[in-house]
N, C-alpha and C positions, 0 to 999 in steps of 0.2 A: 824559932829561927826560920827565916824564909829560904826556900831552895834557890840556888843560883841559876841564872839564865844568861849565859855569856856567849859572846862570839867565839866560834870554834877556832878562829885564827888568832885574833889579838887578845882574846879573853876578857874584853871589856863587857860590862853589863849591857844587855839589850833591853832592859826594862825601860819603857817609854820611848824606844827608838824603833825606827823601821829596820827590818831585817829580811833576808831572803834565805830560804831553807833549800839546801842541796844535799841529796843523799842522806836525808834525815838529820842533817847538821845545820844549825843556824849560823848565819854570817851577817855581820853588819854590812851596810851598803859599800863603804870604801874597801873593805876586805874582799867582798864578793867581786867587785869590779876588778881589783888587782889580781885576783886568783883565776877568774873564769872569763873575763871579757877579752875579745879579740882586739888586736891593734889595727887601726885604720892604715891601709897601704898608702894612702895619700898624705895625711897629716901626721902619721906616726903616733897618734894619741889613742888612748883606750876608747873603745866604743862602749859607753856606759849601758847599764842594764835597761835604762829607760829611753835609750836612743834607738831609732829605727836603723837596723843594720842591713846592708846590702852586700852581697858577695858574688864574685865571678871567678870561676875555677878555684884556686887556693887563696885568693885575695879578698880581703874584707874592707868595707868602706862605711863611713858615716853617710847618711843619705845626702847631706849637703856637699860631701866630698866626691860623690860618684858623678863626675862631670866629664864632658867631652874635652879631650886634650887640646883641641884646636879652638873651638868657639866658647868653651866654658859653660855650654848649655847643660842643664841637669839631664842625666840619663835615667833617673828614676822613673820607672814605668814607661820608658821609651825604647824603641829598638836601637841597637848599637852594634858596632863591629870592633873586634880587636885587631890591630895592625902593629906587629912588632912590639907587643906588650903595651901599646897605647890604645885607650878606649876612645872610639870616635863615633859621633852621631852619624846617622845615615847620610845626612846632607853633606857633612864634611868628608866622609869617606868617598862618596860618589864624586864630589868635586875634585878630589885629589887622586883617586885611584881608578874610578870607573871610566869606561870609554863613553864617548858621545855618539849619538846616532848621526850618521852623515846626512840623513834626510831632513830631520827637524832640528838638529844641533842641540838636542836636549840629552841629559844624562840617561844612560841605560841603567836603571836601578838594579841592584843585586836581586836575583831571584825572578826577575821578569823575563819573559820569553824574548829571545833575540836571535838574529842571524848574523853570522860573520862570514865574509867572503873577501878574498884579496886584500886582507889586512884592514878592512873596514867593518864597522858594526852598524846594524840597523835594529830599531824596534821591530818586532814581528809585523806589526800593522803598517810600518813605514816602508817596508821592502815591497814595492809594488811594481807591476809591469808598466813599462814606459809607454805602452800603447793603450791598453784597456783600463789602466789605473786600478786594477784589482790586486789585492794582496796576494803575493806568490806563496808565502808561508813555507811549508816544507815540500812543495811541489817542485818538479824539475823546471829549470829556467835556462835561458841561453844568453850569455853576455855578449854585447856588441859595443866595443870601446867602453865608454863610461855608462852605458845604458844596459838595462836588463829586461828581458822579455819572457813571458810565459811561452810555452812551446807553441801553442796554437797561434798566438799573435805573431811570433817570429816567422812561422811558416807562411802566414798570410802576407806578411810584409816583405820578407826577404827570400824565402826558399823558392827555387825554380819549380815550375809546374810541368807535370808530365804531359807530353805531346798528345797522348791517347786519352787519358781520363781527366786531364786538367787539374788534378789534385796536386798538392805540394809534395815535393820530394824531401822528406826529413833527412834522409841519409842514403848513401849508396846510389843505385840507379845505373842506367846505361845511357851512353851518348851515341846517337845514330844520326848521321847527316847534320851534326852540330846541334842536335835537339835532344833534350833530356827525356828519359822514359823511366818509369818504374820497371824493375826487372820482371815483375809479373805481368806488366802490360806490353812488354816487347816480345811479341809472339809471331810465329809464322802466319802469314796472311791466309794460308790454306788450311793447315791442320791445327793451328792455334797452340802448338808446342812452344814453350818458352825458349828463346834463342840466346839468353844471356850465358856466356861461357861456351857457346856452341859455334861451329862453323855455319855460316849462312851466306846467302847472296841476295840480290835484289833484282827486281824487274819493275820498271815504271815507278821507281822510288819506294816500292813495297818490299818488305823483307820476306824471304822464304827460307825454310830449312833446305838442306841439300837434297833430301829425298823428294820433297814436294817440287822443288824447282826442276829436278831431273825428270820427274813424271810429267810435269805440265809443259815444260818448255824445251828440254834438251833433245837433241837429235838422237836417234836410236842406232845402236851398233847393227851393222848389216848381218853380222854372224849370230850374235846372241840376243838381239832385239832389246837389250837393256840400255838405259840412258847413258849418253856420253857426256859427263859433266866437266871433265878436265880438272876437278878439285883434288886436293891431296896429292898432287904431283902426277896424276894419271895422264898418260900420253895417248894420242890417238892418231890414226891415219885417215886422210881424206883423199878421195879420188873421184873426180867428176862430182856427182851428186850424192855419193855414198861415203859413209864413215865407218871406221872399225876401231874398237879398242885395240891397242897395240898387241896384247896377247892373242886377240881374236883374228888378227890379220895373217891368215895361213892359207896355204894352197887348198883349194876345194877338193882335191883328190887325195894327196898324200899327207895333208895337214902340216907340212913343213912351214916354219915361220918365213914370212915374206918381208919382214922388217929389215930394211937395209939391203934387200936383194931385188933383182929384177923380177917382174911378174908380167903376166899376159892376161888381159881380160878376155873372157869367153862367154858372152851373154851375161847371165847373172853370176857366173863363176869367175874366179881369179885363179890362175895356175902358175906354178913355178916353171922355171925354164925347162926342166927335165920332163915334167908332165905335159907341158905344151908341145914339146918335140915328139913325145910318144903318141900324142893324139893326132899328130899330122902324118904319121907313118901309114 
């Protein structure tokens, strides 16, 4: 008597038939497919043991069913994208969802390097300076209406130039006599100290700090010999060819202030009324 060799599921004899063994149990082909094959997510039919099966996430497909939802192009061995559970080839996805480069009007493919600014998109190589035509890439740029410039071209084309060094002022600076200066270029004509943010004056259109101007050009106080500048609200007294700081304008004998009072010149001296009377006794 011959030993039985039957399908583990339907119990029909497997002698002379194709079968598949799983977990050491033999199955006829129809039973194996019914028990173990996945169902195609597209056509809802079983994916037989001899069919090429493709899967994405938890979904399984026949090879011929794995196609773009828009153009019906096969996605087997092709890059694709899932959009709201729909599988799309790269061309269809880009045409429908990807932005276009405002320079070349071509689609900016997913994964490619791009630049976005002001609601517009460029391929990295298409975002160029409107002056030198070189790609700006990730470098700093300056927009001007609908045009974009690298910093060096913008400075050469639009930025004002320093009156002293003739180089472009990228930002900040000082205006003197309606002319632009770098802060570091706007210095005292004498001592070269920077004057930006400081009190200064000028002579023959040249700027000077207060200290240098006083030393070089101001008249000297008759009493203390220091310059009389008149800056900072300082008041002074002038008589004939002589000048005094207001606090220095005092009687040469008693040192009483003569500001607003009568005084009497006595050679190089100035006297108050009382001292002058005493000296005449």
